[in-house]
KEDO-193194 format. One line per field, with one value per residue: chain; x, y, z of N, C-alpha, C in turn. Coordinates in pm, whole numbers, plus 50000, padded with zeros to 5 digits. Layout:
BEGIN
unit: [A;...]
nu: [X;...]
nv: [Y;...]
nw: [Z;...]
cau: [X;...]
cav: [Y;...]
caw: [Z;...]
cu: [X;...]
cv: [Y;...]
cw: [Z;...]
END
This chain:
BEGIN
unit: [A;A;A;A;A;A;A;A;A;A;A;A;A;A;A;A;A;A;A;A;A;A;A;A;A;A;A;A;A;A;A;A;A;A;A;A;A;A;A;A;A;A;A;A;A;A;A;A;A;A;A;A;A;A;A;A;A;A;A;A;A;A;A;A;A;A;A;A;A;A;A;A;A;A;A;A;A;A;A;A;A;A;A;A;A;A;A;A;A;A;A;A;A;A;A;A;A;A;A]
nu: [69473;69739;69955;70230;70258;70201;70420;70635;70595;70636;70907;71042;70957;70996;70990;70800;70606;70342;70218;70247;70093;69843;69806;69794;69565;69375;69390;69288;69028;68930;68940;68778;68876;68962;69220;69447;69628;69869;69914;69920;70147;70341;70326;70413;70670;70793;70790;70998;71048;70996;70772;70689;70751;70579;70329;70347;70364;70121;69952;70033;69941;69667;69617;69701;69727;69876;70115;70253;70292;70454;70688;70764;70784;70921;71222;71414;71562;71470;71233;71183;71029;71107;71027;70750;70476;70250;70329;70423;70603;70777;70812;70948;71179;71208;71162;71243;71156;70968;71048]
nv: [37296;37383;37666;37641;37365;37298;37427;37289;37034;37088;37166;36944;36710;36751;36646;36459;36597;36655;36405;36364;36577;36497;36254;36359;36519;36318;36177;36371;36392;36129;36102;36299;36545;36505;36476;36680;36985;36958;36678;36628;36777;36632;36386;36460;36549;36311;36159;36253;36347;36131;35962;35697;35652;35839;35724;35498;35624;35754;35533;35439;35652;35629;35396;35457;35770;35879;35742;35847;36113;36065;35959;36176;36402;36347;36250;35947;35707;35860;35997;36277;36579;36721;36863;37064;37027;37180;37423;37603;37476;37675;37825;37637;37625;37437;37441;37613;37943;37987;38162]
nw: [93572;93775;93726;93788;93790;93526;93404;93522;93419;93147;93145;93269;93132;92863;92533;92596;92725;92640;92658;92934;93036;92941;93081;93340;93320;93267;93506;93681;93580;93616;93891;93964;94045;94306;94401;94559;94482;94606;94612;94337;94264;94404;94271;94011;94073;94170;93939;93788;93527;93360;93158;93186;93457;93564;93507;93676;93924;93936;93953;94204;94360;94318;94457;94721;94813;95017;95029;94812;94896;95118;95001;94838;95003;95238;95411;95408;95616;95825;95824;95819;95736;95433;95214;95108;94939;94933;94874;94578;94288;94213;94448;94593;94457;94249;93983;93687;93590;93303;93008]
cau: [69607;69812;70057;70361;70256;70214;70558;70722;70579;70700;71052;71094;70920;71041;70906;70692;70520;70202;70170;70239;69975;69725;69791;69753;69425;69295;69385;69196;68893;68890;68924;68686;68943;68980;69359;69483;69748;69983;69935;69959;70288;70422;70328;70500;70807;70845;70805;71133;71058;70973;70630;70666;70748;70456;70222;70363;70335;69976;69894;70060;69850;69531;69608;69708;69797;69968;70246;70316;70340;70565;70808;70802;70805;70994;71347;71408;71462;71439;71098;71172;70973;71210;70957;70609;70416;70144;70395;70442;70737;70859;70846;71042;71294;71216;71140;71282;71049;70979;71042]
cav: [37263;37498;37717;37584;37224;37301;37463;37179;36928;37133;37164;36812;36602;36781;36596;36380;36685;36640;36280;36385;36661;36414;36164;36442;36557;36197;36151;36468;36356;36002;36120;36411;36655;36477;36491;36821;37032;36901;36541;36638;36820;36519;36288;36514;36550;36174;36106;36293;36365;36006;35931;35565;35669;35911;35623;35418;35708;35774;35409;35441;35751;35574;35297;35531;35895;35911;35686;35944;36225;36018;35950;36305;36510;36306;36177;35809;35648;35948;36051;36419;36647;36802;36942;37087;37050;37281;37536;37581;37436;37796;37856;37535;37632;37309;37462;37745;38020;37988;38296]
caw: [93615;93828;93634;93820;93750;93381;93370;93564;93319;93023;93163;93305;93041;92728;92425;92655;92804;92600;92719;93078;93061;92916;93197;93453;93296;93284;93650;93739;93536;93678;94036;93979;94114;94448;94441;94578;94411;94678;94564;94197;94261;94450;94161;93905;94127;94175;93803;93749;93383;93289;93141;93246;93603;93593;93509;93798;94040;93935;94007;94348;94419;94316;94565;94848;94786;95127;94993;94723;94979;95202;94918;94781;95100;95357;95394;95456;95704;95938;95802;95845;95620;95366;95112;95133;94810;94938;94808;94435;94246;94213;94587;94637;94366;94180;93840;93639;93528;93158;92951]
cu: [69675;69925;70192;70369;70273;70359;70656;70714;70652;70852;71104;71071;70960;70944;70789;70592;70373;70141;70153;70118;69847;69700;69742;69606;69332;69281;69284;69051;68844;68866;68833;68745;68969;69125;69392;69604;69874;70015;69980;70106;70380;70434;70425;70646;70867;70866;70940;71151;71035;70823;70599;70660;70623;70338;70227;70325;70185;69906;69914;69963;69707;69511;69609;69794;69896;70108;70323;70371;70458;70694;70856;70843;70896;71123;71328;71546;71417;71295;71083;71119;71080;71152;70812;70543;70284;70197;70413;70584;70830;70903;70948;71171;71317;71184;71185;71160;71073;70967;70999]
cv: [37392;37538;37653;37437;37214;37329;37353;37064;36965;37124;37022;36707;36628;36734;36512;36464;36670;36513;36296;36472;36580;36319;36240;36481;36436;36162;36244;36432;36229;36014;36237;36523;36630;36489;36639;36857;36977;36761;36543;36680;36706;36413;36335;36513;36409;36114;36144;36298;36241;35977;35794;35573;35745;35815;35541;35498;35739;35651;35402;35536;35700;35471;35364;35656;35932;35855;35781;36061;36184;36014;36086;36409;36474;36234;36035;35773;35738;35999;36195;36485;36740;36888;36957;37124;37126;37408;37500;37532;37557;37832;37759;37533;37501;37320;37602;37814;38020;38129;38289]
cw: [93661;93733;93662;93780;93598;93341;93408;93465;93191;93033;93182;93197;92896;92622;92475;92732;92768;92660;92870;93114;93044;93033;93320;93441;93314;93431;93716;93704;93607;93827;94069;94065;94261;94495;94448;94493;94477;94627;94419;94186;94303;94340;94052;93950;94123;94037;93742;93596;93299;93280;93202;93399;93646;93601;93636;93922;94049;93991;94158;94418;94422;94427;94702;94827;94897;95101;94902;94804;95065;95121;94870;94885;95217;95323;95450;95507;95818;95938;95854;95718;95561;95254;95153;95001;94817;94872;94661;94408;94245;94354;94643;94554;94293;94032;93805;93580;93378;93106;92806]
END
């Protein structure tokens, strides 16, 4: 797991962070690492700190990961790209650095 993803989970999910990490690790194992860091970041971003939403977003990604990227990176209805999850959460200023 990328460092920024680990930190984003810790900050956003609080007490649910262990469950969120476990779901992320299970996703990686089940997909044999086929989801890129970009898709993983988009999933974590869309979950917005909710383990239940994380589960739903993981299911969405399993059906079609492009839907996850569309929701996370593009505005609606203009479909202009407003985020690039190829960049880390730190580069996007979407997580505080843990000290």
